[in-house]
N, C-alpha and C positions, 0 to 999 in steps of 0.2 A: 653447399660447401661440404656435404657429407662424403662425396667421392674425392675431395681434394686432400691429398696427403701432406703437401707442403704449400703454404700460402706466403708469398713474399710481396710486400707492398712498399714502394718508394724507399728502398733501402739505400743509404749512403755510407761510404767509408772513406776516410782520408788518413794518410800518414804524412803529417806535416802539410806541405803544400801539394802533395801528390793525391789527387782526388781519384781513388782506385775504383770505386763503384758510385755510379751516378743515377739515382732514382730508379733502381732496379725493381721491377714488379714482375712476378711470375707465379703461376699456379701449376703444380705437378699432381697428376691424378694417381690414385691408388693403383699399383701394378704397372705404371708407365715406366718406360725406359727412355730417359732423356740424356742425350749426349751433348756436351758443351764443347764447342770448338772456337778457335780464334788464336791470334798471335800471342806469344809470350808477353806477360805484363798487361793483358787486357782485362784482368779481374776475375777470370774463371775460378782459379783455385781459392782466391779470397772469398768469393761467393760460397763455394762448396764448404769451406771451413766454418762459415757462419752458421751453417745448418746444424752443427752440433756445438756451437759456441766456442770453437777454438779461436775464432775471431768474433768481436762484438761490433754491431753496427753503431755508427754515430747517430743515425736517425732511421726511422722506418719500423715496419712490423714484420716479424718472422714467426709464423705459426707452423709447428711440426707435430703431426699426430694429434692435433687439437690443443697443443700446449703453446702458449705465447712465450717463446724463448727470448724474445726481445724485452720481456718483463723481468727485471732483476729478482723478483720474488719467486719465479718459477724454479722448481727443483730440476736443474739441468741434468743431474746424474740420473734421475728417474727417466728423463726423456732419452738420454744416451743409451739406456739399456735396450732400446728398440732400434738403435741406429748403429750399423756396422760401418767402419771406415777403413779403407785400404789405401795406404800411402805409397808414394813412389819408392821410398827407401825402406820398406818392409817393417821396420820398428819391432823386430822380434828380439827376444831375450836370449843372448848367446849362451848363458849359463844354464839354460834349460834344454831338455830334449824337444824334439818336434811335437810330440804328443803333449808334453807338459805345457808348452806354449799355448796350445789350443784349449787345454783344460783350465788354465789359470783363472780367467775372468769369470766364467760361469760358477766356479766353485767359490771364489773369493766373494762374489756378490750374492751368493746364496741361491742362485737359480737352479743349480744341480748339485747333487752330492758327488763324491769322487768317482763312484762306480758308474753313475749315470753319465758324468762328464767324459769318462774314459770310453764308454761305449759310443757316445755321440762323436767323440774325437776320432775314433778309428773309422766310423762310418764316413765322416767328412773327409778324412784323408783318402779314403777309397774314392769318394766323389771327385776329388781333385787329382786323382791318379798317383797318389803317393802313399798307398797303404803299406808299402815296404819300408817307409822311412820313419815310422812312428817313434822308434827308439834312437834314431840318429841324432847326433849333435847338429844344431842349427849351422854351426860354422862349416860343416862338411858339405852343405848344399850349394847348388848353383843359384844364381840370381833368380832364374825362372822358378826353380823349386821353392825358394824362399817366398816368392810372391804368392805362389799357390798355397803355401802354409799360411801366409797372412790372410788370404781369402777364407781358408778353412777356419782360422781363428775368429774372424769376424762373424762367420756363420754359426759358430758355437754359441753365441748369445741369442740365436734364433731371432734375428732382427727382422723387421718388416720394411726397413729402408736400408739400402746399401749405397755408400758413397765411395767413389773411386777417384783418387786424385792422381792422374797421369800414371796409372799402375804399370805401364810398360816402358816408361821413358828411361829408366835406369838399367834396362836389360839389353843384353847382346841381341842382335836381330834374330838369331836362330831360336832364341828362347821366347820370343814374343808370342808366337803362335799358340804355344801350350797354355799360356795365361789367358789369351783371348778366347780360346776354346772353352775354358772353364766359365768365363764370363758369359759366353753365348748360351751355355747350358743353363746358367742361373736366370738369364733373361726369359727363358721359356717357362720358368717356374712361377711367374707372377709376382716376384719380389719387385718393389719399387726401386729402381736403380737410377742414380744420377752419376754420370761418368764424365770427367774431364779428360780428354785424350787428344792426341795428334794422329790417331789411327783412323784415317778417313774410311777405309774399307769396313772397319768394325761399325762405324757410325752409319754407313749406308745399309749395312746388312741387318743390324740389330735394333737400331733406335726406332722408337715410335715418333720421336720428335728430336730435331737438331736445333740447338740454340747457338747463334753466333755472337760472341762478345768482341767488342772493339772499343778501345779507349774508355773502358769502364761502363759501357752501355750495352744493352741487348739491341743489336742492329737489325737482326732478322731471326725469326723462329718459324719452323714449319716441318712438314714431313720430309724424310730424307730425299724422296724423289724430287720434290720442289726445290729444296735447298741446293742439291747437287746438279740438277738438270736445268733449273730455271730460276737461279737466284735473282732477286730484285735489287739487292743492295750493291752499289758499285764496289765498296770495300770488300764485301764478301766475294764478289766475282774475282777481284784481284787476288785475294787470299787463296781461293781455290785454284786459281791459275798457277800459283806458285807451288802449293803443297801437293796437288794432284799430279804434277809433272816433275816432281823433285827426283 
């Protein structure tokens, strides 16, 4: 288990009569890039949100970085310090500048002092191609720029796991490429990444493993070549037939 970053065993989640996740079991290795695909409502985002306890399972076990976060006694805030999450709707603070958004968490949580946080923040803005936007108001940015700031903000906590919940779904098509390029660069750096996305090209090019969700279950999991070229599951073949030729 030493190389396993995330261990999920027989996790279930329901909202009333809607059984969203059904006996999900999955191990994700350190440094692995796992891309989760599937139709809307199949449970992908709910699963992702469970990994930092934005959602809690009804049953089952979730171990992240060696911490059993399905145990109510675990200090989830301590675990979250090593998990970065990028949402589809950015979740930036409009009353702060771009740089202030990035500095906020590491300073508030005592990971860095203000000088260290500013230095790191400027380096991260350079990494995501927005070095010239440090003092800009968040409201002045395009959607693609906001998402790149959100990625920089997640990286400011120096996490070893990054979660992406459909990071390009709220963007205009011409802005998607810039965000995906940043994510591709991150994937080369050895950070464990778990990505929920409808961008099949990204999944084919970057993923170590692709996981297909349907009706709250993992129906198929494998290397991109196998998933896209020789899918075994009938529902996966049907899904790919629609999304790859849309």
